[in-house]
C-alpha positions as CSV (number, residue, x, y, z in Angstrom):
1,M,-10.3,48.0,-61.1
2,K,-11.5,50.8,-58.8
3,L,-14.2,49.6,-56.1
4,S,-17.2,51.7,-55.2
5,A,-17.6,53.6,-52.0
6,V,-21.3,53.2,-51.9
7,A,-20.4,49.0,-52.1
8,I,-17.9,48.9,-49.8
9,R,-19.8,50.8,-47.4
10,A,-23.0,48.5,-47.8
11,A,-21.0,45.3,-47.1
12,V,-19.7,46.9,-44.0
13,K,-23.0,47.5,-42.3
14,E,-23.9,44.2,-43.3
15,A,-21.1,42.2,-42.1
16,L,-21.1,44.9,-38.9
17,A,-25.1,43.9,-38.5
18,E,-24.6,40.6,-38.7
19,D,-22.0,40.2,-36.5
20,I,-22.8,42.6,-33.7
21,G,-26.6,41.9,-33.9
22,R,-28.4,43.8,-31.0
23,G,-25.2,44.6,-29.5
24,D,-21.5,43.7,-28.3
25,A,-22.7,42.1,-25.1
26,T,-19.1,41.5,-23.7
27,T,-17.7,45.1,-24.9
28,Q,-20.5,47.1,-23.7
29,A,-20.7,44.6,-19.8
30,I,-16.7,45.7,-19.5
31,V,-15.6,48.5,-21.0
32,P,-16.4,52.2,-19.9
33,A,-17.9,53.9,-22.2
34,G,-16.0,57.0,-22.3
35,L,-12.7,54.7,-22.2
36,S,-10.2,55.6,-25.0
37,A,-7.8,53.5,-26.9
38,Q,-5.1,52.7,-29.3
39,A,-4.7,50.4,-31.4
40,V,-2.2,48.8,-34.7
41,M,-3.4,46.2,-37.4
42,R,0.0,44.3,-38.5
43,A,1.0,41.7,-41.1
44,R,1.9,38.7,-39.2
45,E,3.4,37.3,-42.4
46,P,4.7,39.0,-45.5
47,L,1.9,39.6,-47.9
48,V,0.4,41.7,-50.4
49,V,-2.5,44.2,-48.8
50,A,-6.0,44.4,-50.2
51,G,-8.5,45.5,-48.3
52,L,-7.9,48.4,-46.1
53,E,-10.6,51.3,-46.9
54,F,-13.2,48.1,-45.5
55,A,-11.2,48.5,-42.5
56,E,-11.1,52.0,-42.3
57,N,-14.9,51.9,-43.3
58,V,-15.7,49.6,-39.9
59,F,-14.4,51.7,-37.4
60,R,-15.5,54.9,-38.6
61,E,-19.2,53.4,-39.0
62,L,-18.5,52.7,-35.6
63,S,-17.5,55.6,-34.0
64,P,-17.2,59.2,-35.8
65,K,-14.4,60.0,-33.7
66,V,-12.3,57.2,-34.4
67,K,-8.4,58.3,-35.9
68,I,-6.9,56.2,-38.4
69,E,-3.6,56.4,-39.9
70,K,-2.6,54.1,-42.7
71,M,0.9,53.2,-42.9
72,A,1.1,50.7,-46.0
73,R,-1.5,51.0,-49.2
74,D,-3.4,48.7,-50.9
75,G,-1.3,46.5,-53.7
76,E,2.1,46.9,-51.7
77,H,4.2,44.0,-50.7
78,V,4.6,43.8,-47.0
79,A,7.3,42.2,-44.8
80,A,6.0,40.0,-41.4
81,G,5.5,42.5,-38.5
82,Q,4.5,45.5,-40.8
83,T,2.0,47.7,-39.4
84,L,-0.4,48.6,-41.8
85,L,-3.2,50.7,-39.8
86,K,-3.2,52.6,-36.6
87,I,-6.4,53.3,-34.7
88,S,-7.2,55.8,-32.1
89,G,-10.7,56.4,-30.7
90,P,-13.3,55.1,-28.5
91,A,-12.5,51.6,-27.1
92,R,-15.7,50.1,-27.5
93,G,-15.9,51.0,-31.5
94,I,-12.6,49.5,-31.9
95,L,-13.3,46.3,-29.8
96,S,-16.7,45.9,-31.5
97,G,-15.1,46.3,-35.0
98,E,-12.0,44.3,-34.9
99,R,-12.9,41.0,-36.3
100,V,-15.1,42.6,-39.2
101,A,-12.4,44.8,-39.9
102,L,-9.7,42.0,-39.7
103,N,-12.2,39.5,-41.8
104,F,-12.1,42.0,-45.0
105,V,-8.6,42.6,-44.9
106,Q,-7.5,39.0,-44.5
107,R,-9.7,37.7,-46.7
108,L,-8.7,39.9,-49.8
109,S,-5.0,40.3,-48.6
110,G,-5.3,36.5,-49.2
111,V,-6.7,36.6,-52.8
112,A,-4.1,39.4,-53.6
113,T,-1.1,37.8,-52.5
114,L,-1.9,34.5,-54.2
115,A,-2.6,36.6,-57.3
116,A,0.9,38.0,-57.1
117,R,2.5,34.5,-56.4
118,F,0.9,33.0,-59.8
119,V,2.2,36.2,-61.5
120,R,6.1,36.1,-60.3
121,E,6.0,32.7,-61.7
122,V,5.4,33.6,-64.9
123,H,7.6,36.0,-65.4
124,P,9.3,37.1,-67.6
125,A,7.0,35.3,-70.0
126,K,4.7,37.5,-71.6
127,T,1.9,35.6,-70.6
128,K,-1.2,37.1,-68.2
129,I,-2.9,35.7,-65.2
130,L,-6.6,35.9,-65.2
131,D,-9.3,35.2,-62.6
132,T,-12.4,33.9,-62.8
133,R,-15.8,33.9,-61.9
134,K,-15.7,31.3,-59.3
135,T,-16.0,34.0,-56.4
136,T,-17.8,34.5,-53.0
137,P,-21.2,35.3,-53.8
138,G,-21.6,38.9,-53.1
139,W,-18.2,39.6,-53.4
140,R,-17.4,39.4,-57.1
141,S,-15.9,43.4,-57.4
142,F,-14.0,42.9,-54.4
143,E,-12.4,39.7,-54.6
144,K,-11.7,41.1,-58.4
145,Y,-10.2,44.2,-57.2
146,A,-7.9,42.2,-54.6
147,V,-7.2,40.0,-58.0
148,A,-5.8,43.2,-59.6
149,Q,-4.0,44.5,-56.3
150,G,-2.0,41.3,-56.9
151,G,-0.7,42.0,-60.2
152,A,-3.0,39.8,-62.1
153,K,-6.0,40.9,-64.7
154,N,-9.4,40.6,-64.6
155,H,-11.4,38.3,-66.7
156,R,-15.2,38.9,-67.6
157,F,-16.9,40.3,-64.5
158,G,-19.9,38.3,-65.4
159,L,-22.6,36.7,-68.0
160,F,-23.3,40.1,-69.6
161,D,-19.8,41.8,-70.4
162,M,-18.4,39.1,-72.8
163,I,-19.6,36.1,-74.8
164,L,-18.2,32.7,-73.8
165,I,-19.5,29.6,-75.4
166,K,-18.7,26.9,-73.5
167,D,-18.8,23.1,-73.7
168,N,-22.7,22.7,-72.8
169,H,-23.4,25.5,-75.3
170,L,-22.0,23.7,-78.3
171,A,-23.4,20.2,-77.1
172,A,-26.9,22.4,-77.9
173,L,-26.4,22.8,-81.0
174,R,-24.1,19.9,-81.7
175,H,-26.3,19.5,-84.8
176,E,-25.8,22.5,-86.3
177,K,-24.1,23.2,-89.5
178,P,-21.2,23.3,-90.9
179,N,-20.4,23.2,-87.0
180,A,-21.6,24.0,-83.5
181,I,-18.7,26.5,-83.3
182,A,-19.2,27.7,-86.5
183,T,-23.3,28.6,-85.9
184,A,-22.6,29.8,-82.2
185,V,-20.1,32.2,-83.0
186,R,-22.0,33.8,-86.0
187,R,-25.0,34.0,-84.0
188,A,-23.5,35.5,-81.0
189,R,-21.5,38.1,-83.5
190,K,-24.7,39.3,-85.0
191,K,-26.6,39.8,-81.6
192,Y,-24.2,41.7,-79.5
193,P,-21.3,42.7,-82.4
194,K,-19.6,44.9,-79.9
195,L,-19.0,41.8,-77.2
196,K,-16.1,40.0,-77.2
197,I,-16.1,36.1,-78.4
198,E,-14.2,33.2,-76.7
199,V,-14.9,29.7,-77.5
200,E,-14.0,26.7,-75.1
201,A,-12.0,24.3,-77.1
202,D,-11.7,20.8,-75.7
203,N,-9.9,19.7,-78.2
204,L,-7.3,20.5,-81.5
205,A,-10.4,20.2,-83.6
206,Q,-12.4,22.4,-81.6
207,V,-9.2,25.0,-81.3
208,A,-9.1,25.1,-85.5
209,N,-12.7,25.6,-85.6
210,A,-12.8,28.4,-82.8
211,A,-9.8,30.1,-85.0
212,D,-11.7,29.7,-88.4
213,A,-15.0,31.4,-87.1
214,G,-13.1,34.2,-86.2
215,A,-13.1,33.8,-82.3
216,D,-11.7,37.1,-80.3
217,M,-10.2,34.3,-78.0
218,I,-10.1,30.5,-77.6
219,L,-10.1,28.9,-74.4
220,L,-7.8,25.7,-73.8
221,D,-9.5,23.4,-71.7
222,N,-7.5,21.1,-69.7
223,M,-5.0,20.7,-72.2
224,D,-1.9,18.7,-71.8
225,L,1.4,21.0,-72.6
226,R,1.9,19.3,-76.0
227,R,-1.6,19.8,-77.0
228,L,-1.4,23.4,-75.8
229,R,2.1,24.0,-77.9
230,L,0.0,22.8,-80.9
231,A,-2.9,24.9,-80.4
232,V,-1.0,27.8,-80.2
233,K,0.4,26.8,-83.6
234,I,-2.7,26.2,-84.8
235,V,-4.2,29.6,-84.1
236,R,-1.1,31.4,-85.4
237,G,-2.4,34.7,-83.8
238,R,-5.4,34.7,-85.2
239,A,-7.1,35.0,-81.3
240,R,-5.5,35.3,-78.5
241,T,-5.3,31.9,-76.5
242,E,-5.9,31.2,-72.8
243,A,-5.1,28.3,-70.9
244,S,-7.7,26.9,-68.1
245,G,-7.9,23.9,-66.0
246,G,-5.4,22.1,-63.9
247,V,-3.2,25.5,-63.0
248,T,-1.1,25.5,-60.0
249,V,1.8,27.3,-59.0
250,K,3.7,24.3,-59.6
251,N,3.0,24.0,-63.1
252,V,2.2,27.6,-63.8
253,R,5.5,28.5,-65.4
254,A,5.4,25.6,-67.7
255,I,2.2,26.6,-69.0
256,A,3.4,30.0,-69.7
257,R,6.4,29.0,-71.5
258,T,3.8,27.2,-74.2
259,G,3.1,30.7,-75.4
260,V,-0.8,31.0,-74.8
261,D,-1.8,34.5,-73.9
262,F,-3.9,34.1,-71.0
263,I,-3.7,31.2,-67.7
264,S,-7.0,32.2,-66.1
265,V,-6.9,30.5,-62.4
266,G,-9.8,30.1,-60.1
267,A,-7.8,29.3,-57.4
268,L,-7.2,32.9,-57.1
269,T,-10.5,33.4,-55.9
270,H,-12.1,30.1,-54.9
271,S,-8.6,28.6,-52.7
272,A,-7.2,31.8,-51.3
273,R,-6.2,31.4,-47.6
274,A,-6.8,34.3,-45.2
275,M,-3.5,36.0,-44.3
276,D,-2.5,35.9,-40.7
277,I,-2.9,39.8,-39.7
278,G,-3.8,40.9,-36.1
279,L,-5.3,43.8,-34.3
280,D,-3.2,44.4,-31.3
281,F,-4.1,47.3,-28.4
282,E,-1.2,49.2,-27.1
C-alpha cells in the first residue's frame, strides 16, 4: 500500500507539536541559531526499514534549509551499522527533530522487521501472513504500510471494506434457521454484494456451515493443528482458509503446513518492538 503525503505530513506536524510545544528549551538555550551540523541516522541492529519518509518530513518541517541523503529505502533489509539517512543543515532543527524522527522510524521498522520474520518462517509454503485491525489508534495506515514493507499482506483495513462475521454476530443470530451462519451470509450478500464475506468458525461444524453458505473466506479461530487440517479438508477449496489465534514465530511454520491459505498475526502491529536506531552528530 502507498501512504498519502498529506497523511504523513499531518502526523509529523502533530508529533512535533506534541514534543516541542512552546519550544525546544534546551536547544534554544545553548545552540547558536546560525550553527550548522551533520548527522547520520544509523541502524544499530539488523532490521527491515520502514518510515524514512516520516523522518525526512520531520527535518524539513523544522528547517527548509536541511539537506537529506537517503542511504536506504523502505522495505530494505539492512545490517547493523548501516546508515539510513544523512542529514545536514541548521543544528537547531536537527536536534529538535531527532526524537520524533527516530520514533517514527524505530516503530515502523519494528513492525516491518517482525512481519518479515513471520514471512521467512513460513517459506516456502504458499501460505500468506496477514495483519489484523489490532493497530495503534490513528496509526493504522502507517502500521499496515510497515507490514507490507516486511513482505506480509494487509487484511481488511476497517469495518467498511470487507464483511467479517464473528462469534458475537453469530450469537445474536443463534435462533435463525437453518443456522446462524447461513442467515448471516445470505443477508450480507444481499446488502453488500460487492464485498467479500468471511466467517469466523470456532468448530468444524461451523466450518462446514460457512463453506456450504458460500463464504469467500473462513477464519479458523484458535484451532489446533489437527483441527486445522480437518477444516482444510472440509472446505475442499470452496473458500480460502485463515488460521488465527495464538500464532507465534515458533508455531507459525507448523500452522502453514496444515494447508491453510492465510495466517493472521495480531502481534505484527500490537506487539512489535521498536528497533534500535540512532541519530549521531558527526
